[in-house]
OpenMM code with the backbone's topology and positions (N, CA, C; nanometers):
from openmm import Vec3, app, unit

residues = "MET PRO LEU ILE GLN VAL ARG LYS LYS ALA GLN ILE THR ILE PRO SER LYS ILE ARG LYS ILE LEU GLY VAL LYS GLU GLY ASP TYR LEU ASP VAL GLU ILE GLU ASN ASN LYS ILE VAL LEU THR PRO LYS VAL ILE ILE ASP LYS".split()
positions = [
    Vec3(2.3254, -0.4735, -2.6675),
    Vec3(2.2112, -0.4804, -2.7926),
    Vec3(2.0879, -0.3823, -2.7592),
    Vec3(2.0677, -0.3017, -2.8340),
    Vec3(1.9514, -0.2347, -2.8272),
    Vec3(1.8061, -0.3058, -2.8547),
    Vec3(1.7138, -0.2406, -2.7903),
    Vec3(1.5801, -0.3194, -2.7669),
    Vec3(1.5078, -0.2669, -2.8702),
    Vec3(1.4200, -0.3452, -2.9553),
    Vec3(1.3394, -0.2989, -3.0620),
    Vec3(1.1946, -0.3328, -3.0311),
    Vec3(1.1090, -0.2758, -3.1119),
    Vec3(0.9590, -0.3232, -3.0842),
    Vec3(0.9146, -0.3770, -3.1896),
    Vec3(0.8269, -0.4849, -3.1930),
    Vec3(0.7414, -0.5231, -3.3048),
    Vec3(0.6063, -0.4335, -3.3468),
    Vec3(0.6139, -0.3816, -3.4866),
    Vec3(0.5327, -0.2817, -3.5042),
    Vec3(0.3893, -0.3667, -3.5746),
    Vec3(0.3072, -0.2729, -3.6371),
    Vec3(0.1642, -0.3214, -3.7188),
    Vec3(0.2478, -0.4139, -3.8160),
    Vec3(0.1733, -0.5230, -3.8663),
    Vec3(0.2022, -0.6365, -3.9445),
    Vec3(0.3336, -0.6934, -3.9073),
    Vec3(0.3762, -0.7001, -3.7838),
    Vec3(0.4753, -0.7906, -3.7466),
    Vec3(0.6327, -0.7107, -3.8052),
    Vec3(0.6339, -0.5820, -3.8439),
    Vec3(0.7599, -0.5234, -3.8809),
    Vec3(0.8435, -0.4693, -3.7750),
    Vec3(0.9982, -0.5016, -3.7925),
    Vec3(1.0546, -0.4313, -3.6909),
    Vec3(1.1637, -0.3676, -3.7588),
    Vec3(1.2543, -0.2794, -3.7113),
    Vec3(1.3500, -0.1996, -3.7539),
    Vec3(1.4802, -0.2242, -3.7029),
    Vec3(1.5668, -0.2782, -3.7591),
    Vec3(1.7043, -0.3078, -3.7487),
    Vec3(1.7805, -0.1758, -3.7013),
    Vec3(1.8215, -0.1737, -3.6035),
    Vec3(1.8859, -0.0410, -3.5617),
    Vec3(1.9946, -0.0079, -3.6827),
    Vec3(2.0352, 0.1160, -3.7115),
    Vec3(2.1381, 0.1636, -3.7877),
    Vec3(2.2848, 0.0950, -3.7663),
    Vec3(2.3505, 0.1134, -3.6373),
    Vec3(2.4488, 0.0429, -3.5751),
    Vec3(2.4807, -0.0803, -3.6221),
    Vec3(2.3748, -0.1715, -3.6065),
    Vec3(2.3746, -0.3033, -3.6483),
    Vec3(2.3664, -0.3221, -3.7950),
    Vec3(2.2946, -0.2422, -3.8724),
    Vec3(2.2795, -0.2452, -4.0064),
    Vec3(2.4521, -0.2023, -4.0602),
    Vec3(2.4820, -0.1266, -4.0115),
    Vec3(2.6317, -0.0710, -4.0527),
    Vec3(2.7243, -0.1671, -4.0455),
    Vec3(2.7341, -0.2427, -3.9138),
    Vec3(2.8188, -0.3411, -3.8702),
    Vec3(2.8114, -0.4709, -3.9737),
    Vec3(2.6954, -0.5084, -4.0143),
    Vec3(2.6641, -0.6117, -4.1095),
    Vec3(2.6661, -0.5895, -4.2549),
    Vec3(2.6734, -0.4494, -4.3003),
    Vec3(2.6648, -0.4163, -4.4061),
    Vec3(2.5370, -0.4500, -4.4968),
    Vec3(2.3989, -0.4225, -4.3967),
    Vec3(2.2836, -0.4673, -4.4435),
    Vec3(2.2361, -0.3146, -4.5225),
    Vec3(2.1697, -0.3058, -4.6325),
    Vec3(2.1263, -0.1892, -4.7038),
    Vec3(1.9958, -0.2346, -4.7393),
    Vec3(1.9071, -0.1137, -4.7328),
    Vec3(1.7763, -0.1340, -4.8244),
    Vec3(1.7752, -0.2040, -4.9169),
    Vec3(1.6679, -0.3022, -4.9389),
    Vec3(1.6511, -0.4089, -5.0277),
    Vec3(1.7342, -0.5170, -5.0253),
    Vec3(1.8222, -0.5326, -4.9468),
    Vec3(1.8897, -0.6809, -4.9221),
    Vec3(1.8128, -0.7567, -4.8607),
    Vec3(1.8419, -0.8911, -4.8708),
    Vec3(1.7544, -1.0325, -4.8421),
    Vec3(1.8115, -1.0664, -4.6952),
    Vec3(1.7374, -1.1056, -4.6091),
    Vec3(1.7914, -1.1603, -4.4950),
    Vec3(1.7319, -1.3245, -4.4770),
    Vec3(1.7715, -1.4200, -4.4395),
    Vec3(1.7274, -1.5542, -4.4233),
    Vec3(1.6809, -1.5245, -4.2702),
    Vec3(1.5754, -1.5955, -4.2508),
    Vec3(1.5274, -1.6045, -4.0994),
    Vec3(1.5076, -1.7432, -4.0538),
    Vec3(1.5424, -1.7694, -3.9438),
    Vec3(1.5520, -1.8981, -3.8585),
    Vec3(1.5574, -1.8591, -3.7136),
    Vec3(1.5014, -1.9645, -3.6628),
    Vec3(1.4730, -2.0001, -3.4945),
    Vec3(1.5898, -2.0959, -3.4826),
    Vec3(1.6615, -2.0540, -3.3788),
    Vec3(1.7734, -2.1191, -3.3039),
    Vec3(1.7892, -2.1368, -3.1671),
    Vec3(1.7349, -2.2176, -3.0884),
    Vec3(1.7264, -2.2347, -2.9604),
    Vec3(1.6187, -2.1164, -2.8995),
    Vec3(1.5089, -2.1153, -2.9520),
    Vec3(1.3965, -2.0198, -2.9426),
    Vec3(1.4596, -1.8655, -2.9396),
    Vec3(1.5504, -1.8495, -3.0271),
    Vec3(1.5900, -1.6841, -3.0846),
    Vec3(1.5515, -1.6955, -3.2284),
    Vec3(1.5174, -1.5976, -3.2699),
    Vec3(1.5049, -1.5383, -3.4083),
    Vec3(1.6614, -1.5046, -3.4792),
    Vec3(1.7130, -1.5635, -3.5521),
    Vec3(1.8291, -1.5228, -3.6111),
    Vec3(1.7936, -1.4866, -3.7869),
    Vec3(1.8624, -1.3696, -3.7856),
    Vec3(1.8413, -1.2963, -3.9283),
    Vec3(1.9936, -1.3055, -3.9868),
    Vec3(2.0057, -1.3834, -4.1021),
    Vec3(2.1359, -1.3841, -4.1784),
    Vec3(2.1402, -1.3127, -4.2782),
    Vec3(2.2144, -1.2121, -4.3546),
    Vec3(2.2331, -1.1431, -4.4658),
    Vec3(2.2669, -1.2407, -4.5765),
    Vec3(2.1920, -1.2412, -4.6817),
    Vec3(2.2164, -1.3320, -4.7992),
    Vec3(2.2196, -1.2429, -4.9349),
    Vec3(2.3085, -1.3013, -5.0199),
    Vec3(2.3179, -1.2497, -5.1378),
    Vec3(2.2726, -1.3395, -5.2463),
    Vec3(2.1657, -1.2712, -5.3265),
    Vec3(2.0998, -1.3469, -5.4266),
    Vec3(2.1822, -1.3217, -5.5788),
    Vec3(2.2027, -1.4549, -5.6397),
    Vec3(2.2873, -1.4197, -5.7573),
    Vec3(2.1825, -1.4443, -5.8842),
    Vec3(2.1512, -1.3803, -5.9739),
    Vec3(2.0845, -1.3897, -6.0934),
    Vec3(2.1536, -1.5349, -6.1578),
    Vec3(2.0523, -1.5919, -6.2384),
    Vec3(2.1164, -1.7134, -6.3321),
    Vec3(2.1745, -1.6250, -6.4545),
] * unit.nanometer
topology = app.Topology()
chain = topology.addChain("A")
for resn in residues:
    res = topology.addResidue(resn, chain)
    for name in ("N", "CA", "C"):
        topology.addAtom(name, app.Element.getBySymbol(name[0]), res)
């Protein structure tokens, strides 16, 4: 796994290879959880009513 750095305002950049594998694009939503002292990001689909 690539190493990333936390930037100003706690921003991170998900490497393009990881984004492509997961199909994550600009504007997508990610669920954020902590599991076993790890940050877990899960892509989510939001459906309008």
